[in-house]
C-alpha positions as CSV (number, residue, x, y, z in Angstrom):
1,X,1.8,103.5,-66.4
2,X,-0.6,106.0,-67.9
3,X,-3.6,106.5,-65.6
4,X,-7.2,107.1,-66.5
5,X,-8.3,108.7,-63.2
6,X,-7.2,111.8,-61.3
7,X,-4.0,112.0,-59.3
8,X,-2.7,114.6,-56.9
9,X,-3.0,118.1,-58.1
10,X,-0.3,119.3,-60.5
11,X,1.2,122.7,-60.6
12,X,-0.5,124.3,-63.5
13,X,1.9,127.2,-63.5
14,X,4.4,125.0,-65.2
15,X,2.0,123.8,-67.9
16,X,1.4,125.2,-71.3
17,X,-1.9,127.0,-71.2
18,X,-2.9,126.7,-74.8
19,X,-3.8,123.8,-77.1
20,X,-1.4,122.5,-79.7
21,X,-2.5,123.4,-83.2
22,X,-5.9,124.4,-81.8
23,X,-8.9,122.1,-82.6
24,X,-8.8,122.9,-86.3
25,X,-5.1,121.8,-86.6
26,X,-5.8,118.6,-84.8
27,X,-8.8,117.9,-87.0
28,X,-6.7,118.5,-90.1
29,X,-4.1,116.0,-88.8
30,X,-7.0,113.5,-88.3
31,X,-8.5,114.0,-91.7
32,X,-5.2,113.4,-93.3
33,X,-4.8,110.2,-91.3
34,X,-8.3,109.1,-92.3
35,X,-7.2,109.3,-95.9
36,X,-4.3,106.9,-95.5
37,X,-5.4,104.3,-93.0
38,X,-6.0,100.7,-94.1
39,X,-9.6,99.4,-94.4
40,X,-8.9,97.2,-91.3
41,X,-7.8,100.2,-89.3
42,X,-10.8,102.3,-90.4
43,X,-13.1,99.5,-89.4
44,X,-11.5,98.9,-86.0
45,X,-11.5,102.6,-84.9
46,X,-14.9,103.3,-86.3
47,X,-16.2,100.4,-84.2
48,X,-14.2,101.4,-81.1
49,X,-15.3,105.1,-81.3
50,X,-18.8,104.3,-82.3
51,X,-18.7,106.6,-85.3
52,X,-19.0,105.3,-88.9
53,X,-18.9,108.8,-90.5
54,X,-15.9,110.2,-92.3
55,X,-15.2,112.3,-89.2
56,X,-14.5,109.4,-86.9
57,X,-11.0,110.5,-86.2
58,X,-11.4,114.3,-86.6
59,X,-14.4,114.4,-84.2
60,X,-12.3,113.2,-81.3
61,X,-8.9,114.7,-82.3
62,X,-9.2,117.6,-79.9
63,X,-10.9,115.7,-77.0
64,X,-7.7,115.4,-75.0
65,X,-7.4,119.2,-74.8
66,X,-10.8,119.4,-73.0
67,X,-10.1,116.3,-70.9
68,X,-6.9,117.7,-69.4
69,X,-8.9,120.5,-67.8
70,X,-11.4,118.2,-66.1
71,X,-10.9,116.8,-62.6
72,X,-10.7,113.3,-64.0
73,X,-8.2,114.2,-66.7
74,X,-6.0,116.7,-64.9
75,X,-3.2,114.1,-64.5
76,X,-2.8,114.1,-68.3
77,X,-1.7,117.7,-68.7
78,X,2.1,116.9,-68.8
79,X,1.5,114.3,-71.5
80,X,0.9,117.0,-74.1
81,X,4.5,118.1,-74.3
82,X,8.1,117.3,-73.6
83,X,10.2,120.0,-72.0
84,X,13.5,120.0,-74.0
85,X,15.9,121.8,-71.7
86,X,18.1,122.9,-74.6
87,X,19.4,126.4,-75.5
88,X,17.7,127.8,-78.6
89,X,18.6,129.3,-80.9
90,X,22.2,128.1,-80.3
91,X,21.4,124.5,-79.7
92,X,18.2,122.4,-79.9
93,X,17.7,118.8,-78.9
94,X,15.6,116.4,-76.9
95,X,16.9,114.0,-74.3
96,X,14.5,111.5,-72.6
97,X,16.4,111.3,-69.3
98,X,16.8,115.0,-69.0
99,X,13.5,116.2,-70.5
100,X,10.7,113.6,-69.7
101,X,9.8,114.4,-66.1
102,X,8.5,112.1,-63.4
103,X,4.9,113.2,-64.2
104,X,5.4,111.9,-67.8
105,X,5.7,113.5,-71.2
106,X,4.3,113.2,-74.7
107,X,6.8,110.6,-75.8
108,X,6.1,108.3,-72.9
109,X,2.4,108.9,-73.2
110,X,2.3,107.9,-76.8
111,X,4.1,104.7,-75.9
112,X,1.8,103.9,-73.0
113,X,-1.5,104.6,-74.7
114,X,-0.3,102.6,-77.7
115,X,0.6,99.7,-75.4
116,X,-2.9,99.9,-73.9
117,X,-4.5,99.6,-77.3
118,X,-2.2,96.7,-78.3
119,X,-2.8,94.8,-75.1
120,X,-6.6,95.1,-75.2
121,X,-6.8,94.4,-71.5
122,X,-8.8,97.4,-70.3
123,X,-12.5,98.3,-70.6
124,X,-13.9,99.5,-73.9
125,X,-14.3,103.0,-72.3
126,X,-10.6,103.1,-71.5
127,X,-9.7,101.8,-74.9
128,X,-11.6,104.7,-76.3
129,X,-9.6,107.1,-74.1
130,X,-6.4,105.5,-75.3
131,X,-7.4,105.9,-78.9
132,X,-8.3,109.6,-78.4
133,X,-5.0,110.2,-76.7
134,X,-2.9,108.6,-79.4
135,X,-4.8,110.6,-82.1
136,X,-4.3,113.8,-80.2
137,X,-0.7,113.3,-79.2
138,X,0.4,112.4,-82.7
139,X,-0.7,116.0,-83.5
140,X,0.8,117.7,-80.5
141,X,4.2,116.2,-81.0
142,X,4.5,118.0,-84.4
143,X,4.1,121.5,-82.8
144,X,7.6,122.7,-82.1
145,X,6.8,124.5,-78.9
146,X,5.3,121.4,-77.4
147,X,8.9,120.0,-77.6
148,X,10.5,123.0,-75.8
149,X,10.9,124.1,-72.2
150,X,12.1,127.7,-72.8
151,X,9.7,130.2,-71.4
152,X,7.1,127.5,-70.7
153,X,7.1,126.4,-74.3
154,X,6.8,130.0,-75.5
155,X,3.7,130.7,-73.3
156,X,5.6,133.3,-71.4
157,X,6.9,135.2,-74.5
158,X,4.4,138.0,-75.0
159,X,3.8,138.9,-78.7
160,X,1.1,140.6,-80.7
161,X,-0.8,139.2,-83.7
162,X,-2.8,141.6,-85.9
163,X,-2.6,144.1,-83.1
164,X,-3.9,141.7,-80.4
165,X,-1.9,140.8,-77.4
166,X,-1.1,137.1,-77.2
167,X,1.9,134.8,-76.7
168,X,4.3,132.9,-79.0
169,X,2.9,129.5,-78.1
170,X,-0.7,130.6,-79.0
171,X,0.2,131.9,-82.4
172,X,1.8,128.6,-83.3
173,X,-1.2,126.8,-82.0
174,X,-3.9,128.8,-83.8
175,X,-3.0,132.1,-85.5
176,X,-0.5,130.8,-88.0
177,X,-2.4,127.6,-88.8
178,X,-5.6,129.7,-89.4
179,X,-3.6,132.1,-91.6
180,X,-3.0,129.1,-93.9
181,X,-6.4,127.4,-93.7
182,X,-8.5,130.6,-93.6
183,X,-10.6,129.7,-90.5
184,X,-11.1,127.4,-87.5
185,X,-14.1,125.3,-88.4
186,X,-14.3,121.6,-89.1
187,X,-15.0,122.2,-92.8
188,X,-11.9,124.4,-92.9
189,X,-9.9,121.6,-91.4
190,X,-11.3,119.2,-94.1
191,X,-10.4,121.6,-96.8
192,X,-6.8,122.1,-95.5
193,X,-6.4,118.4,-95.2
194,X,-7.5,117.9,-98.8
195,X,-4.8,120.4,-99.9
196,X,-2.1,118.7,-98.0
197,X,-3.2,115.3,-99.1
198,X,-2.7,116.5,-102.7
199,X,0.8,117.6,-101.8
200,X,1.6,114.2,-100.3
201,X,0.1,112.2,-103.2
202,X,1.5,114.3,-106.1
203,X,3.1,117.5,-104.9
204,X,6.0,118.8,-102.9
205,X,5.7,116.1,-100.2
206,X,5.5,113.1,-102.5
207,X,9.2,112.4,-102.3
208,X,9.3,112.9,-98.6
209,X,6.4,110.8,-97.3
210,X,8.2,107.5,-97.2
211,X,10.9,109.0,-95.1
212,X,8.4,110.4,-92.6
213,X,7.5,106.9,-91.5
214,X,11.0,105.3,-91.9
215,X,11.7,103.2,-88.9
216,X,8.2,103.5,-87.5
217,X,7.5,100.6,-85.2
218,X,5.1,99.6,-82.4
219,X,6.6,96.2,-81.9
220,X,8.0,97.0,-78.5
221,X,7.9,99.8,-75.9
222,X,11.5,100.7,-76.8
223,X,10.6,101.0,-80.5
224,X,7.5,103.1,-79.7
225,X,9.7,105.5,-77.6
226,X,12.4,105.6,-80.3
227,X,9.8,106.5,-83.0
228,X,8.1,109.2,-80.9
229,X,11.4,110.6,-79.7
230,X,12.4,111.0,-83.4
231,X,9.3,112.9,-84.1
232,X,9.8,115.2,-81.1
233,X,13.4,115.8,-82.0
234,X,12.4,116.9,-85.5
235,X,9.8,119.3,-84.1
236,X,12.2,120.7,-81.6
237,X,14.7,121.5,-84.3
238,X,12.3,124.1,-85.7
239,X,12.6,126.0,-82.5
240,X,16.2,126.9,-83.4
241,X,15.7,127.2,-87.2
242,X,12.3,129.0,-87.3
243,X,10.4,129.7,-84.1
244,X,13.2,131.5,-82.2
245,X,15.8,131.8,-85.0
246,X,16.7,135.3,-83.8
247,X,16.3,134.6,-80.1
248,X,13.6,135.7,-77.7
249,X,14.4,139.4,-78.3
250,X,13.6,139.1,-82.0
251,X,9.9,138.2,-81.3
252,X,9.1,139.4,-77.8
253,X,6.6,142.3,-77.8
254,X,6.6,142.3,-81.6
255,X,3.6,141.9,-84.0
256,X,4.3,138.6,-85.7
257,X,1.5,138.6,-88.3
258,X,3.7,139.7,-91.1
259,X,7.0,138.3,-92.3
260,X,7.4,136.0,-89.3
261,X,4.1,134.3,-90.2
262,X,5.1,134.0,-93.9
263,X,8.3,132.3,-92.8
264,X,6.5,130.0,-90.4
265,X,3.7,128.9,-92.7
266,X,5.7,126.3,-94.7
267,X,6.8,124.7,-91.4
268,X,3.3,124.5,-90.1
269,X,2.0,123.0,-93.4
270,X,4.8,120.4,-93.3
271,X,4.3,119.4,-89.7
272,X,0.5,119.0,-90.1
273,X,1.0,116.9,-93.2
274,X,3.7,114.9,-91.7
275,X,1.9,114.1,-88.5
276,X,-1.3,113.2,-90.3
277,X,0.5,110.7,-92.5
278,X,2.4,109.4,-89.5
279,X,-0.7,109.0,-87.5
280,X,-2.2,106.8,-90.2
281,X,0.8,104.5,-90.3
282,X,0.9,104.4,-86.5
283,X,-2.7,103.4,-86.3
284,X,-2.2,100.8,-89.0
285,X,0.7,99.3,-87.1
286,X,-1.4,99.1,-84.0
287,X,-4.2,97.3,-85.7
288,X,-1.8,95.0,-87.6
289,X,-0.2,93.9,-84.4
290,X,-3.4,93.1,-82.4
């Protein structure tokens, strides 16, 4: 069961040290979701979160990344990822029994916090936490390196970006998304979301959107896990096809701000759009089942 209070200290050496998509990426996912949720869903979550503004999802989308570094929230650090112990770039794949450890993982966390919202048996404060976790993890699971164990999800692969020393995970979190959006502010997130919404409604993603939520179900714990595992598996596949297509040696100690970023940008655009749309339908399903 997902907890709300601290547990025994975890070994932070094994945990990704950066935040999936960065705050701006998470806010973009949330703004996209805000565009597609039903009126009932909007009303419920605005009431729960105590925010009737258009930013009601975006304003809490990155909260879980701060919470994980607090004493109370430290237990939640493993919930931000699943350590796929595959062999990129030769083979990619996610296996729950193999990859979701005893401390939990993002697939199980999405299931547990969704169940908490559906059951409505905890305090309002803990329902707020559950909502913030679901909003955040729906974004995290779209970042390919949050679904990969190799080199601590890329955190241990040293790279450069525009001449600055960083790591592979960090550039997928922030540098590449910001190369698309043009910045890291809330207004930038809103602008990027608007662009991606147009692609979903009438552009390149229009024919794909229905498939993104095919089979989505919160009707049982098993269905919740199955849906989240599908999302994680899709993200993980990009580790082989894009993130580490040429292996670690192709990126390690290289500056990745040029051709590598150009190749990665369409994947980041797609994953942000996809997870925003999926988040909307996931939240709709939760509210409809209450």
